[in-house]
N, C-alpha and C positions, 0 to 999 in steps of 0.2 A: 717679239717682232722677228721675222725671218732674216737670215743673214743676207747681205747684199750679193748681187750676182758677181761671178768671177770676171775679172778684167784680163783681156789678153795683152801681150806685150806691146801691141800696137795701139792699145786704147780702144779696141773694137770689141763689142759684145758678140759672143758666138751664139748661134742658135742652139748649140748643144751644151753650152756652159763650159766647154773646154777651149783652150787656146787653139787658134787655127794655124799658128806658127810654132812648131815644135823644135826645140833645140836639138840639133843632130848629135850633140855630144852627150845627151842624157844616157846614163848607164842602164836605164830601164828599157826593156823591150816594148815595142809598140803593141797596142792591142790588136788582136786579130780582127780583121774587117768582117762585117756581117757576111754570113754565108761561108766563112772560111774556118769556123770553129771545128775542132775535132769532132768527129761523129756527127757532122752536120746533117748526115742523112737521116738522123733521128728526129730532126726538127723540120717543121714546115718551112720551106724556103720563102714563103710569103706569109709570115705570121700576121694576125689581125692587130691593128694598132691598139695600143693600150687604151683602156677605158678612160684613163685620166693622164694628162701630160706628165712626164717625169718631173720630179722636184727640180726647181730651178729654172724651168722654161718660162718664157715671157708670154703672157697672154696678149696677143696683138690687139684685141678689142679694148682691154682696160689698161694695157701697158703695165701690168702687175705680174709679180711672180706667182705662179700657180702652185697650190698645195695638192700633191697627189693623193693626200688622205682625205681631202674634203669631199663630202658627198653632195654638196649643193653649191650654189653660187658663192663666190669669194667676196669677202669684205674688202675694204681699201687696203688692208694689210695682209690679205690672203687667208684670213680665218673665216670659217663658216659662220653665218649669222646665228648667233645664239649658242654656238658650241662652247660649253664649259662656263658660260657667263649667264646667270639667271636674268631674264628680262625685268626691267623696272615695272612696277605696277602701273597700270594705266592711270593717268591723271584724272580722267573722267570718273573712274570708279571711286577714287579717293574723294573727289568733290561730291559725288552722290552720297557716299557714306557720311561725310561731314554734314551734308544738307539734311539727311535723315535724322541725325542726332539733333541738329538745330531745330528742326520741325518738332521733334519729340519734346525738347525742352520748352519750346514756345507753347505747344499744346498743353503740356503739364502745368506751365505757369498760368495759362488762361483758366484751366480747370481748377487750379488751387485758388485763383482769384475769385472765381464764381462761387466755389464752396465756401470760401472765407466770407464773401459778401452775404451768402445765404445765412451762414451761422451768425454773423454780426447783425444781420437784419432781424433774425429771430430773437437774438439776445436783446436788441434795442426794442423790438415789439413787445417782448415779454416784460422788459423793464418799464416801458411806457404803460402796459396794461397793469403791471403791479403798482406802479406809482398812481395810476388813475384809480385803481381799486383802493389803495391806501388813502388817497385823497378823498375818495367817496366815503370810505369808512370813517376817516377823520372828520369829514364834514357832517356825517351822520351823528358821530359822537358829540360833536359841537352842538349840532341841532338838538340832540337829546338833552345835553346839559343845559342848553339855553331854555328848552321847553320845561325841563325840571326846575331850573332856576326861576323861570317865569311863573310856573305853577306854585312854587314855594313863595315867591314874592306875592302872588295873588292871594295865596292862603294867609300869608302874614298880614297883607293889607286887609283882608276880610276879617282876620282876628282882631286887628287894631281898630277897624272901623266900628263905630257905634251904630248898631242897627235900629236903635231906638231914638225917639225925639223927646226933648231937644238933644242935639248931638253934644258929645263931650269928649274928654281926653282919657285914653286908656290908662288906668292907674296900675293895674296888675292882672296877671292871669295865674291861677293856681290849678294845675291838673288834678289835684287831690289824690295823688298817688302815694304820698308820704307826708309825714308831719311837717308842716311849714306854718301857714297862717292858722290852720286848725290843728288841734292836738288830740291825742288819745285821752280818754277820761271816762269816768263812770260814777254812778251814784247807786250803791247797792240798796239802800233803803227806799229809794224812789223807783228802782227797777229799770234804770236806763243806762246806756253806755255809748261811747263814741270810739271807733277803732278803724284802722286802715286794713282792709281785706281785699286781696287780689287786685292791688293797684287802684283801689277806690276807697271812698270814705263812707263807712256804714254807721247808721244810727239806729239803735235798738231800744224799744220800749215794751216791757212785758205786761205789767198789770194794765187793764183797760181803764178808760175814762181819764187818761193822763197823756201828756206829751213830754218828750225829753228834747232839750235843745243843746247844741254845741256851738260856741261862739268864736268869732274872729274879733278880738277885743279893741281894734282901732276904732276911732270915732270919725263918722262921716256925716255930712249934712245933706247935700244935693248930689245925686248920683243915679246911675243905672246899674242894678245888680242882677246878674244872670247866672243860672246853674242848670246842669243836666240832672234829672231826677228819675229814678226807677224804683217803684214799690215792689220789693221782693216778696213780701207777705203782709197781711193785715189791711189797714184802712187808708191812711193819708200821710202825705209828706208836705213840706212847705219851707218857707224862709221867713226870717225875722229881720226887720229893719228898724233903725233908730232906737236900739235898746239902751236904756240907761236906768238909773236908780228909781225913776218914777214909773217906768213901764216900757212898752214897745208896741210895734205893729206886727201882725202875723198874717201872711198869705198862706192859706191852706188849700191844697189840691189833692183830691181823693181819686182812688182807682175806679170809682163808679161814675166819674165825670163831673162831680160837684166841686164847687170852690167856695171859700169864705175869706173875707178880709176883716180881721179883728183889731180892736184897740184893747190891749191888755194893761190896765192901770195897776193891776196887782197879779199875784200868782193865781188867785182864784176867780176873780171877777173878769169879765170880758164884755166888750161892746162890739156888736156885729155892725160893721160899717156897710158891708154889701155881701151878697151870696147869690149863687145861681148854679146853673149847669151849662157848661160850654162845650159845643161840638168840637172845639179845637183840642180838647183834652183826649189823649189816647187812653181809652179805658182798659182796665184789666191789670192782672198781675204781670210783672216783668215788662211792662210797656215803658218806653222812654218818652219823657216829656221835658221840654226846655221851658222853665218858668223864669219870669223876671218881674221886677218892680222898678219903676222909675219914680224917684222921690225928688220933687222940685218944689221947695217951699211947702205949702199946704196941699199940693196936688200930688196924687198918686195914680199912675197908670199901671194897670195889671196886664201882663202878657203871658200867653201860653203858646209855645211853638211858633213864635213870631207874630202871633195875632193878638191885638189888643182886645181883651174881653171885658174890661171895665175901667172907668176912671172914678176916683174917690177923692173927696176933699176933707181934710182934718188937720188941725194945727196944734194938737196936743203935744207932740214931741218934734223938736226941730233938728235934733242930731242924736247920734248914738252908735252903737256897734251893730255888727251883722251876725246872723245866726242861721243854722239849719236844724230841722226838727223831724221827729218821728211822732205821729199822732195816732194813739190807740183808742178808738171809741169802743169797739166791742171785741177786738182781737189783738193778740200780740202782733206788733208791727215792726218790720225791718225795712229801712229805706236806704238806698245807695245813691251817692252823689259823685259827680265828676265835672271837671272843667268849669270852675267858677271864674267869672270875669267881672271886673268893676271899672266903670268909666265915671269920672267926676265931671259934674256940670258946673 
């Protein structure tokens, strides 16, 4: 702040800043009046007024002390506006800057929210798609398992069901892949043998005019007995029912389509109960035929490949064992058997 203006002894302000009443006893000489300076001829008698009022003069308009060094309008204290003091930043600019940052953060947050929503949406969609695919795959697996289980149940039911009449109860199934109800055996002097070959039961008879039998020794009375037969070479195969010490019955099926049903009271004598040629028989070597006999009292029903080819009545033997045979009439014969089944009536 500038110093206060000088005060004269009378308490009046002077236009020049000096006292208008000078003490006459002052030891100092009075200043030379204007125009009385030495060598005043060197100076203009009417000099131009100074461009700025001298320091300490009072500005009549603002009633403030003037600064002779100021180059512009005075402030309330005589300083030039802005001289030496940096101006404060405009409030509007600060607000604009803050607004820009606020807008930037808001836009960034919105974009982040959109991107996050998109990512989350994709993850959710992929998860749903994966879950749907897994559910579909699981359902398909369950369906396949159910279908497999159903097929197995149907196959089991079909295996258990007696396809022949009268109906009976399944007693056993022997796939004839290994020794169980039937065993390996041979008779060298007779020329025949029984053996398991390639997961099947094979009966072999070499000299002609003979047959060789292999037995399941349990005793059965009324039943349905079925087996799959394939003639590998030679003449005929077949099955024996109600075999005991007195004799047995023999169903003989040949690869030429002929069949016979015999009563054998001894090893050498036989009684033909029926014979014929059946179209149901698959003729030739290596042909598969399913043969069966239903023994119910004195009645015997003969089947080939599910078709009844004959019914015979005889009461000689009421019970006995079961057997499988290879019959060689003119040629060495080998017959293979699989999947034997028995239903009791």
